[in-house]
VEXLUM-748372 format. One line per field, with one value per residue (C-alpha): residue in one letter; chain; x, y negated, z negated. Coordinates in Angstrom, 3 decimals. Example, Ala and Ser with C-alpha at 12.3 -4.5 7.8 and 13.67 -1.06 7.14 Angstrom:
2
aa <- [A/S];
ch <- [A/A];
x <- [12.300/13.670];
y <- [4.500/1.060];
z <- [-7.800/-7.140];
% end
This chain:
299
aa <- [M/T/P/G/A/A/P/S/A/A/A/G/G/N/G/W/V/D/R/Q/F/V/R/L/A/D/G/R/L/L/H/L/R/R/A/G/K/A/Q/P/G/Q/L/P/L/L/L/A/H/A/G/P/G/S/S/A/G/L/V/P/L/I/Q/A/L/A/P/Q/R/C/V/I/A/P/D/M/A/G/N/G/D/S/D/P/L/P/M/A/Q/P/T/L/A/D/Q/V/A/Q/L/V/E/L/L/D/R/L/G/I/A/E/V/D/F/C/G/Q/H/S/G/A/H/I/G/C/E/L/A/L/R/H/P/Q/R/V/R/R/L/V/L/D/G/L/A/L/F/E/P/E/L/A/A/Q/M/R/L/H/Y/A/P/P/V/Q/P/D/G/H/G/G/H/L/A/W/A/W/H/F/V/S/A/L/T/L/H/F/P/H/F/M/P/D/P/A/H/R/L/H/H/S/P/L/P/S/P/A/V/R/Q/A/L/V/L/D/L/L/K/A/L/P/T/Y/H/L/A/Y/Q/A/V/L/A/H/P/T/A/E/R/L/P/L/L/H/Q/P/T/L/L/L/A/A/D/G/D/P/L/G/R/Y/L/D/A/A/A/A/L/L/P/S/A/A/T/A/R/V/S/R/E/G/R/A/A/A/I/L/D/F/I/G/G/T/A/C/R/E/P/H/H/R/N/T/P];
ch <- [A/A/A/A/A/A/A/A/A/A/A/A/A/A/A/A/A/A/A/A/A/A/A/A/A/A/A/A/A/A/A/A/A/A/A/A/A/A/A/A/A/A/A/A/A/A/A/A/A/A/A/A/A/A/A/A/A/A/A/A/A/A/A/A/A/A/A/A/A/A/A/A/A/A/A/A/A/A/A/A/A/A/A/A/A/A/A/A/A/A/A/A/A/A/A/A/A/A/A/A/A/A/A/A/A/A/A/A/A/A/A/A/A/A/A/A/A/A/A/A/A/A/A/A/A/A/A/A/A/A/A/A/A/A/A/A/A/A/A/A/A/A/A/A/A/A/A/A/A/A/A/A/A/A/A/A/A/A/A/A/A/A/A/A/A/A/A/A/A/A/A/A/A/A/A/A/A/A/A/A/A/A/A/A/A/A/A/A/A/A/A/A/A/A/A/A/A/A/A/A/A/A/A/A/A/A/A/A/A/A/A/A/A/A/A/A/A/A/A/A/A/A/A/A/A/A/A/A/A/A/A/A/A/A/A/A/A/A/A/A/A/A/A/A/A/A/A/A/A/A/A/A/A/A/A/A/A/A/A/A/A/A/A/A/A/A/A/A/A/A/A/A/A/A/A/A/A/A/A/A/A/A/A/A/A/A/A/A/A/A/A/A/A/A/A/A/A/A/A];
x <- [-4.408/-1.053/0.629/1.864/-1.041/0.037/-1.553/-1.754/1.360/3.439/3.705/4.799/2.656/1.071/2.841/0.006/-1.993/-5.415/-8.735/-12.153/-15.586/-17.333/-21.132/-22.264/-25.456/-27.293/-26.358/-23.603/-20.264/-16.892/-13.828/-10.419/-6.908/-5.038/-1.690/0.584/-0.213/-1.174/1.909/1.859/1.759/1.092/-2.057/-3.270/-2.363/-5.311/-4.386/-6.597/-5.796/-5.877/-8.810/-9.991/-7.839/-8.256/-6.257/-4.686/-2.406/-1.242/-0.077/3.652/3.283/1.306/4.089/6.683/4.668/3.203/6.321/6.062/2.357/-1.097/-2.199/-5.814/-6.474/-10.114/-11.355/-13.130/-16.846/-17.487/-13.883/-12.343/-14.748/-16.573/-20.181/-20.770/-22.254/-26.042/-26.342/-26.346/-23.616/-21.471/-19.112/-15.905/-17.998/-19.914/-16.639/-15.514/-18.752/-18.199/-14.625/-15.818/-18.434/-15.733/-13.550/-16.533/-17.298/-13.669/-13.681/-10.940/-11.226/-8.090/-5.647/-2.702/-3.763/-2.049/-3.907/-2.688/-4.143/-7.942/-7.224/-5.232/-8.237/-10.423/-7.847/-7.900/-11.670/-11.531/-9.039/-11.105/-14.514/-13.409/-10.178/-10.399/-10.084/-6.797/-3.542/-1.053/-1.786/0.217/-1.048/0.686/0.092/-2.399/-3.705/-4.052/-5.108/-5.015/-8.594/-8.261/-6.833/-9.452/-12.197/-10.639/-10.243/-13.937/-14.839/-12.348/-10.475/-13.021/-15.906/-18.839/-18.519/-21.102/-20.615/-21.597/-22.610/-19.417/-17.066/-15.781/-15.550/-12.952/-10.632/-11.360/-10.289/-6.952/-6.182/-7.335/-4.968/-2.116/-2.751/-2.543/1.013/2.131/0.739/-0.705/-3.402/-3.983/-6.237/-3.304/-1.044/1.612/5.328/4.732/2.577/4.623/5.500/9.131/9.206/10.732/10.067/6.467/4.174/4.334/1.360/0.593/0.418/-1.741/-4.019/-4.517/-5.293/-7.740/-9.586/-9.913/-11.187/-13.758/-15.027/-15.507/-16.833/-20.409/-19.240/-15.490/-16.117/-18.132/-15.093/-13.076/-15.895/-15.942/-12.197/-12.373/-15.141/-13.044/-11.992/-8.533/-6.885/-9.514/-9.580/-5.883/-4.897/-7.530/-5.691/-4.281/-2.913/0.806/0.883/3.399/3.034/4.618/5.594/7.107/9.393/7.440/4.177/2.775/1.009/4.387/4.427/1.888/3.976/5.400/2.002/0.486/3.357/2.760/-0.865/0.102/3.494/3.398/3.505/6.592/7.413/9.309/10.199/11.105/11.654/8.755/10.801/11.413/7.738/7.254/10.317/9.160/5.702/7.048/9.552/6.815/4.084/6.652/7.954/6.584/5.408/1.919/-0.835/-2.016/-4.688/-8.132/-11.047/-14.780/-17.104/-17.847/-21.509];
y <- [3.009/1.606/3.345/1.097/0.164/-1.193/-2.977/-6.765/-8.316/-11.474/-13.350/-16.916/-20.009/-19.724/-16.388/-13.952/-12.397/-13.654/-12.014/-13.479/-12.770/-15.041/-14.923/-14.988/-16.564/-13.227/-12.440/-9.935/-10.276/-10.453/-9.675/-11.179/-11.528/-14.798/-16.175/-19.130/-22.816/-25.035/-26.799/-30.178/-29.680/-25.943/-23.995/-21.106/-17.645/-15.239/-11.539/-8.693/-5.168/-1.877/0.483/2.203/0.569/-2.797/-5.892/-3.859/-2.314/-5.801/-6.812/-6.290/-8.399/-11.058/-11.149/-11.745/-14.442/-16.375/-18.353/-20.146/-19.966/-19.987/-16.431/-15.216/-11.503/-10.380/-6.828/-6.302/-5.610/-2.144/-1.769/-2.237/-4.209/-5.975/-5.124/-3.476/-5.268/-4.887/-3.599/0.116/-0.140/-3.211/-4.532/-6.522/-9.596/-8.951/-8.747/-11.991/-13.763/-12.768/-14.072/-17.388/-17.632/-16.859/-19.692/-22.028/-21.058/-21.628/-24.998/-24.014/-25.166/-23.615/-20.838/-18.890/-15.247/-11.883/-8.599/-5.015/-2.208/-2.707/-6.120/-6.987/-6.230/-8.378/-11.161/-10.954/-11.464/-14.210/-16.150/-15.691/-16.450/-19.289/-20.660/-23.829/-21.752/-19.989/-21.875/-18.999/-15.296/-12.250/-8.884/-6.092/-2.630/-3.396/-0.200/0.301/3.923/5.773/6.658/10.377/9.745/7.075/9.584/12.133/9.496/8.606/12.261/13.355/10.531/9.302/11.728/10.590/12.137/12.253/13.225/16.812/18.561/20.597/17.607/18.803/15.195/14.540/17.230/16.035/12.477/13.646/15.821/13.108/10.545/13.060/13.977/10.303/10.185/13.357/13.235/10.738/11.262/13.298/15.811/16.918/18.562/19.830/19.013/16.609/14.384/14.648/11.342/11.230/8.170/8.745/8.887/10.004/8.001/9.162/10.935/7.703/5.714/8.369/8.293/4.544/5.076/7.878/5.612/2.955/5.568/6.879/3.334/2.930/6.453/5.553/3.217/3.776/5.471/2.525/0.248/2.746/3.043/-0.740/-0.817/2.099/0.279/-2.891/-3.588/-4.609/-4.501/-6.908/-9.248/-9.566/-11.485/-14.138/-15.358/-18.891/-19.242/-18.680/-14.966/-12.578/-8.886/-7.005/-3.366/-2.062/0.955/4.163/2.709/5.134/2.236/0.670/2.702/0.241/-2.882/-3.005/-2.402/-5.218/-7.530/-6.768/-7.855/-11.039/-12.076/-15.400/-13.578/-13.181/-9.601/-8.116/-4.654/-4.877/-2.772/-2.666/-4.846/-7.315/-7.831/-10.859/-12.678/-12.130/-13.478/-16.542/-17.287/-17.168/-19.150/-21.745/-22.066/-25.579/-28.236/-27.401/-29.936/-31.072/-28.551/-30.012/-28.678/-28.376/-29.149/-25.968/-24.959];
z <- [-8.868/-9.983/-12.946/-15.711/-17.973/-21.328/-24.283/-24.180/-25.717/-25.840/-22.572/-22.031/-22.569/-26.005/-26.593/-25.827/-23.052/-24.039/-23.190/-22.625/-21.188/-18.708/-18.418/-14.798/-13.512/-13.370/-16.987/-16.305/-18.091/-16.395/-18.500/-17.794/-19.110/-18.902/-19.980/-19.405/-19.303/-16.401/-15.088/-13.315/-9.567/-9.780/-9.081/-11.241/-9.990/-9.654/-9.833/-8.603/-9.768/-7.888/-8.312/-10.366/-13.022/-14.704/-15.540/-18.377/-15.764/-14.768/-18.258/-17.499/-14.347/-16.230/-18.832/-16.127/-14.343/-17.273/-18.252/-14.895/-14.026/-15.498/-14.671/-14.537/-14.059/-14.095/-14.320/-11.005/-11.319/-12.720/-13.877/-17.291/-19.454/-16.606/-15.811/-12.421/-9.454/-9.288/-5.707/-4.902/-2.249/-2.951/-0.300/-0.505/0.255/-2.984/-4.927/-3.293/-4.219/-7.842/-7.830/-6.415/-9.160/-11.728/-10.413/-10.508/-14.096/-15.071/-13.309/-10.851/-7.255/-5.755/-6.612/-5.361/-5.105/-5.496/-5.048/-5.305/-3.152/-3.275/-4.792/-1.653/0.541/-1.713/-1.410/2.380/2.372/-0.249/1.868/5.049/3.557/1.279/2.765/0.685/-2.505/-1.623/-0.989/-0.757/-0.524/-1.639/-0.381/-2.294/-0.831/1.917/3.566/7.319/7.444/10.736/11.886/11.114/7.657/6.945/7.750/5.398/2.691/2.895/2.416/-0.226/-1.968/-4.517/-5.029/-7.178/-10.649/-13.405/-17.062/-17.772/-20.949/-21.164/-20.760/-17.420/-16.248/-18.954/-17.595/-14.051/-14.939/-16.381/-13.370/-10.926/-12.460/-12.545/-8.900/-7.883/-9.221/-7.438/-3.878/-1.440/-0.588/-3.722/-1.960/0.233/-2.403/-0.006/0.320/3.225/1.008/-2.199/-3.857/-4.870/-7.076/-10.497/-13.354/-13.453/-15.749/-19.349/-20.927/-22.824/-19.585/-17.956/-21.012/-20.521/-16.835/-17.666/-20.097/-17.392/-14.966/-17.440/-18.070/-14.323/-13.743/-12.712/-9.941/-9.359/-6.013/-4.683/-4.807/-2.782/-0.253/0.154/0.818/3.263/5.141/5.420/9.054/7.904/11.330/12.657/9.674/8.846/12.027/11.227/8.128/8.251/4.716/4.134/3.349/1.814/2.649/-0.227/-0.769/-4.000/-4.230/-4.715/-3.421/-0.825/0.890/1.609/4.821/6.269/5.693/9.220/10.815/8.756/9.710/13.399/13.004/11.134/12.532/10.685/7.345/5.197/4.184/1.280/0.035/-3.621/-6.708/-9.138/-11.453/-8.625/-7.806/-10.082/-8.719/-5.136/-5.955/-7.760/-5.001/-2.383/-4.120/-5.146/-1.622/-1.139/-3.561/-4.797/-4.851/-8.259/-9.341/-8.939/-10.915/-10.549/-13.396/-15.319/-14.744];
% end
C-alpha cells in the first residue's frame, strides 16, 4: 500500500481526473480513472496501483503526468470500485488477462506501463505474456523477498479478515493501515524494521486508505498471495522491453532495487524523491520517439 490517497481533482487535459466503469465480457465492472488527452506520436500510459489500495491513491501522480500523457489508472479487480475476479485463488495471470480485456474494450492496442508494488509485478507479467501491448515498462517498488522473509510474508502479511458483529474488523483495518506506515514488514514491530520516512500520513490520508481496504476486505489477501507466489527472480530477466526500475524515497521495497538491476542489467534504474517520481517516469517513457498510437475496434 502506498500512502497518499486523495480525492479526484484538476489534472491536465480537460482539467479533471475523470472516472468511468467498463463492462467486461463476463458482466463484471472495472472502474478506472483517466486524465489527459492523446498526443500525436505518444502512447497512453497505463498505471497500476499498489495493493490493497485503488487508483485513488494515484491521483497526485495522475495529476503530474496528465499534462503530457493520456493516463489510464484502473482499480485492480477486487479493489476500489472494481468487481473481484471470479476465481477462488486468482493469479497474476488472471489480473493480466483482465487488463488486456480492458485495453481491448477501450480500443487501445499498445501502452507504456507503470506499476507500483503489486502493480509492478502485474506489469512484469503483462509485458511477458503480451509483449506487443507494452512499449516501455516502469516497475516502481518491485519486491524480491529473500526465501525466509517470503515464507513469513505468506503466513503473516495479509491475513483473511471477515466482518464481525462487534465491528472488530473496523478497528483492525485502522491499525493495519497505521502499522504499514510504521514498520516493514508490519508484523515485525521492532526497531530493526522501523520505517523512518517523515512525515507520517495524516489521519485523513489513513482514513482514505482504510476505506479502500474495507472495500477490498473480502479479497484483499488474495492479491497479496498472488504477488508472493510470483517467481519474480525467474521472470524479470526474460523482459525485452526497455525497462526502468524505480525506487522512491521512504519506500521499504527500495532495498531490492540493486538486486532487480542485477537480474535485468539492461534496465535503467532511478532512486527519486516521491515528488520526483512523475519526472522520472516521463523522462523514461519519452526517451525515444513513440509510434503513433494504433487502436483496436472497441468490442
